[in-house]
N, C-alpha and C positions, 0 to 999 in steps of 0.2 A: 541496421546501418544508420548512423547518426548523420543528420543533415548538417553540413558545414556552414550553411547559411543560417545564421542565428536570428535574422530578421523575422519578426512576427507582425502580421497585419494588426492594426489597432483594433481594440475590442469592439468599437462601435462601427466597424466596416460592415457594409451590407451589400448584397447583390441588388442593384437598383432596378433592373428590368430584364425581360427576356424578349428577344426579337426573333420571330418565327417566319420561315418561308412557308407560304400556303398556296394551294392550287386554286382556290376560289375564295375571294375576299368576302362575298356575301355569305357563303356557308360558314366561314370562320367567324364572321360577325354574329351570325345566328347563335353560335356557341358562346363566345367570349362576352358579347354585349347582351344578347337577349336571354341567355340561360344563366350565365354566371354573374351578370349584372354590372360589368365594367362599363364605364362611360367613355364615349369617343371624345378625345381632346383635339385631334388633328387628323384631317384627311390629306393625303398627297395624291391628288387626282383620283383616279380609279385603280391605282396600283398599290397603295399602302394606307394604313390607318394606325393611329396610336390610341391606346385606351388606358384609363386609370381608374383608381378608386380614390375618392376623397379629394380630387382636384390636383393631384400630383401630375407633372407633365406627361409621364407615361410609365406604366408598369409593364404593358404588353405592346409590342410592335408587331404588326402583321404586314407582310408584303408579298406581292406576286412578281417581283422584279425578275427573278430567274426561275420561277416555279409555276407560273400560270398554266393550269391544265395538267400539271405533272401528276404522276401516280403518288399514292400515299407513301409516307415515310416507311421504310422497312423496319420491322421489329428486330431483326437480326442484322447486325453490322454496326459500324461506327456511327456516331452521332449522338444526339440528345437522348438520354435515358428518360428523364422527365423534367418538367419544370414544376416547381412547387409554389403554391399560392398559400400564404400564411394568413389565416383569419384571426382577428384579435381575441375572440372569445369562443368557448365551446358551443354556445348557443348559435353563433354565426355559422359554424360548421354544420350544425344540425339543420339550420334553415336551408343552406345550399344543398345538403343531402336530400331534404324533402323536395326541393325544386327539381332535382335530378329524378327522383322517384316519380313525381307528378308528371314529368315530361317523358317518362319511360326511357330515360337516357341510360345506356348500359354502364354499370360500374364494374370494374375488374377486380377490385379488392378493397378491404377495409382492415386496418391494423391499429393496434395499440402498441406503440413503441416504447412505452414507459415514460418517455420525455414528451411525447406528442400522441395525438390520435389523427389518423389519416384515412382519406378516401382516395382510391386510385381509379383513373379512367383514361380514355384516349379521346383526343379532340378529333374533329372531322378529317384532319390530315394524318391521323394515326400517331400524333405526338403524345407521349406519355404526360399526364397531368396528375399531380398530387395536390389535393386540397387538404389542409391540415390546420390544427391549432396547437400551440405549445402549452403543455401543462406548466403550472407555476414552478420556477426553478428549484424552490425548496422541496418540491415533491419528486424531483428527478431521482431515479434509483441509483444508488452507489454501492460498490462493493466494500469490503472491510478496510481497504486502503483509501477510500474516498474517491475512487475512480468511477466515472460515469459508466453505467451499465444499460445499454440500449438493448431492446429485444423486439421480437415481432410476434405478438399474440393477437388472437382474433379481437376485433373491436366489438364492443357491446352496442350494437346498433339501436336496440330498444332504449337503452339508457341514454344514448346520445339524442335520439329523437324526442325523448321525454323532456329534454331541456327547453324545447320550444314552448311547452305549455306551463313551464314554471317561471 
């Protein structure tokens, strides 16, 4: 079925941030700040905090406004499937994977999608998180008609981690 609305979002449109309801702000900060390395930019009392990479106003918002002490997000049902954090280089993804391994933080999966390499995990509130880097666009797989072909293959973890030492 063709979409009658012919408007297309401009090519440089980006998703600017994700704002998550969390049950425990300190526990969430332990994950997003202490483990993943995001920097706090703003606190809103003891109920919310905004974090970023590189001085942006915020990439991640965390709040307990309606969720303090609430149970973890259910895996089955409506809501966020995952939030994705894009790293600029393959080596950056390797470094964060090594940090996760060193902290014995559970990883749920790791995939090579042809266009990107990704690590999947859950935050302390059971929200899905994807950590990934995009391969150079000229290396993205295409079919005979020039259409993008994404896939899900096992990620070569050893190769990824070897980029840390190179």
